[in-house]
C-alpha positions, 0 to 999 in steps of 0.5 A, spaced: 783 705 787 788 704 781 786 710 776 789 710 769 796 713 768 793 718 763 790 722 769 797 723 772 799 727 766 794 733 767 792 738 772 785 741 773 784 747 769 787 753 773 783 758 770 777 754 772 779 753 779 781 760 780 774 762 777 771 757 782 775 760 788 773 767 786 766 765 786 766 761 792 769 767 796 764 772 793 758 767 795 761 768 802 760 775 802 767 777 801 769 783 796 773 779 790 774 783 784 775 777 779 780 778 773 780 770 772 774 769 768 775 768 760 768 769 758 764 776 756 761 779 762 755 781 757 748 778 757 747 773 751 744 778 745 736 778 745 735 775 738 739 769 740 735 768 747 729 768 743 731 763 738 732 758 744 725 760 747 722 759 740 726 752 740 723 750 747 716 752 745 716 748 739 718 742 742 725 742 739 728 738 745 730 731 743 736 728 740 739 731 734 744 728 729 750 727 733 754 732 728 749 738 729 743 740 726 743 742 718 741 749 719 747 750 724 752 747 719 749 751 714 750 757 718 757 755 719 758 754 712 755 761 710 759 764 715 766 761 712 764 763 705 762 770 706 767 772 711 773 768 709 771 766 702 772 758 704 768 753 701 766 747 706 761 741 705 757 739 711 761 733 711 767 737 713 763 741 719 762 738 726 758 741 731 761 740 738 759 742 746 764 748 745 771 749 742 774 745 747 770 739 746 772 740 738 779 741 740 779 734 744 775 731 739 781 733 734 786 730 739 783 723 740 782 723 732 789 725 730 794 724 736 797 718 739 803 715 742 810 718 739 806 724 736 809 731 737 804 737 737 808 744 736 805 749 741 807 756 741 808 759 748 805 762 752 799 758 750 792 756 752 792 752 758 788 746 755 792 745 749 798 741 752 794 737 757 789 735 751 795 732 747 798 729 754 791 725 755 792 722 748 799 720 749 802 725 745 808 730 747 807 737 747 813 741 744 813 748 746 816 754 742 818 760 745 815 766 742 818 773 743 815 778 748 819 784 746 816 783 739 809 782 740 810 774 741 812 774 734 814 767 731 821 766 728 820 761 722 827 758 722 827 757 730 820 754 729 822 749 723 828 747 727 823 744 732 820 739 727 822 732 727 819 726 724 815 725 730 811 732 729 804 731 727 801 738 727 802 745 729 798 749 733 796 756 731 792 761 736 790 768 733 788 772 736 791 768 742 789 767 749 793 769 754 797 774 750 792 777 745 797 777 740 795 777 733 799 774 727 801 778 721 800 775 714 807 774 713 807 770 719 801 765 717 805 764 710 811 762 714 807 757 718 804 754 712 810 753 708 813 749 714 807 745 714 806 744 707 813 742 706 813 737 712 806 735 711 803 737 718 796 739 720 795 746 722 790 746 728 788 754 727 784 756 734 780 762 731 775 762 737 777 770 738 777 772 731 771 777 732 775 780 738 780 785 734 782 792 735 785 798 731 781 796 725 784 789 724 780 784 720 781 777 721 784 772 716 784 765 717 791 761 715 786 757 711 785 762 706 792 762 704 791 757 698 787 751 697 793 747 699 793 750 706 786 749 707 787 742 705 792 741 711 788 746 716 782 744 721 779 751 724 776 750 731 771 756 733 765 757 737 760 762 739 762 763 746 766 769 746 763 773 740 756 772 742 757 772 750 754 764 750 760 761 754 754 757 758 751 755 751 756 750 749 757 750 742 763 750 738 765 747 731 770 744 727 771 745 719 777 741 715 779 735 711 773 730 711 776 724 713 779 728 719 772 731 721 768 724 720 773 721 725 772 726 730 764 725 729 765 718 730 768 719 736 763 724 738 758 719 737 760 715 742 762 720 747 757 726 748 752 725 742 749 731 740 750 738 743 744 741 746 738 742 741 736 748 744 743 751 744 744 749 737 738 753 735 741 759 739 747 758 735 744 759 728 741 766 730 748 768 733 751 767 727 746 770 722 744 776 727 749 777 732 754 781 728 751 788 731 752 785 738 759 783 737 761 790 734 758 794 740 761 789 745 768 789 742 768 797 742 767 796 750 772 791 750 777 796 747 776 802 752 777 797 757 783 794 754 787 801 754 785 803 761 787 796 764 794 796 760 795 804 762 794 802 769 798 796 769 804 800 766 804 805 772 805 800 777 813 799 779 815 792 777 810 791 772 810 792 764 804 790 759 804 790 752 797 792 749 794 786 746 791 786 739 786 781 740 782 777 745 780 780 752 786 779 756 792 783 759 798 779 760 803 783 764 810 781 766 811 781 773 818 780 773 820 786 777 815 784 783 818 777 783 823 776 789 820 781 794 818 779 801 810 778 802 807 776 809 808 769 808 815 769 805 818 771 798 814 772 792 818 767 787 813 765 782 807 768 778 803 762 783 806 766 789 803 773 786 796 770 785 796 767 792 798 773 795 793 778 791 787 773 792 789 773 800 791 780 801 788 784 796 782 780 794 783 780 787 783 774 783 788 773 777 791 767 773 798 765 774 803 765 768 805 758 769 798 755 767 800 758 760 807 756 760 810 763 763 814 764 770 814 771 769 807 773 767 799 773 770 793 774 766 787 778 767 781 778 763 778 785 762 771 782 760 769 785 766 766 792 768 770 798 768 769 800 775 772 793 777 778 794 773 779 801 776 778 798 783 782 792 782 788 795 779 788 800 785 788 794 789 794 790 785 798 797 785 797 797 793 799 790 794 805 790 790 807 797 794 806 793 800 811 788 798 818 789 802 824 789 797 
């Protein structure tokens, strides 16, 4: 069977693949410690579940408007107004089946053959593949690990060509946990304005910040910047609702309308019950998120400290999200049972087979010297898992 050429441009999500493998091993009774999953290990808050149950009892189980129900779009508008001072109309808000779906709608509506999308690296796994699926070219911009994955504006601007259509911003970021300071956001916005580029701001981890940091969207810089920015967000990370599949986009009316038209011909509306649950999350979920982030902060400090004790490993303390992204360059080149360990992929396979620990190799994020570990798991699992990694690396021959 001859498949579409676009299928050959991409690979399955490596994070989902590793998580599925770990779960399959666990189902077989194998004691696997899973650091691969990018979702909170907390249960969805009770007021959110109660709202979903009420929706079911009330028979709110039919189709809804394709772009999302009015009360959810209003809750999103109110959130932007109260937290960021950003003003949107309902025609500028699109509710989709998760933030990944929002990003894909955007790629379909905005990117085409010949277009270039600038993506700072390391990057979340789906950014590049979504561009490729829509015939565009991802252009990778290497950030400085030693400086906390900082962006050099001059180097960034040198990547802009007549084909450049957009710049992607992900802060707090996956996989690094990096948080861009205000000066960096101003520099990115300046480049975008001068070259008339769309800013795609993925803010899905906006609530998961540490050390007193407060999220400020790049769109708040000025009305001119807001007019060239589309914000992607959702309820999955902040409210432990990954399986509910609700994401949203806010931005220029013509772009959001195009995305909504595409969605009307693909998935139609997101789940009606999940939309009601998302309203409750946005209205009532703040205290839950604050408690969850306090616990993530405790785990963050422990996992980074333990990783930095392992010879050949160094790990920066992330400023946001819930991932550690250790540099394992000092481990590469050693000998394992099946031969030399030459790449993060080799490291991930070695750890899964020999230490029963699941991590995501750095190649998935554009790095050949890192692995990603999610600390959205219990402290006991973190302690045991890092001990297993330490022992496994110690068993490698020089």
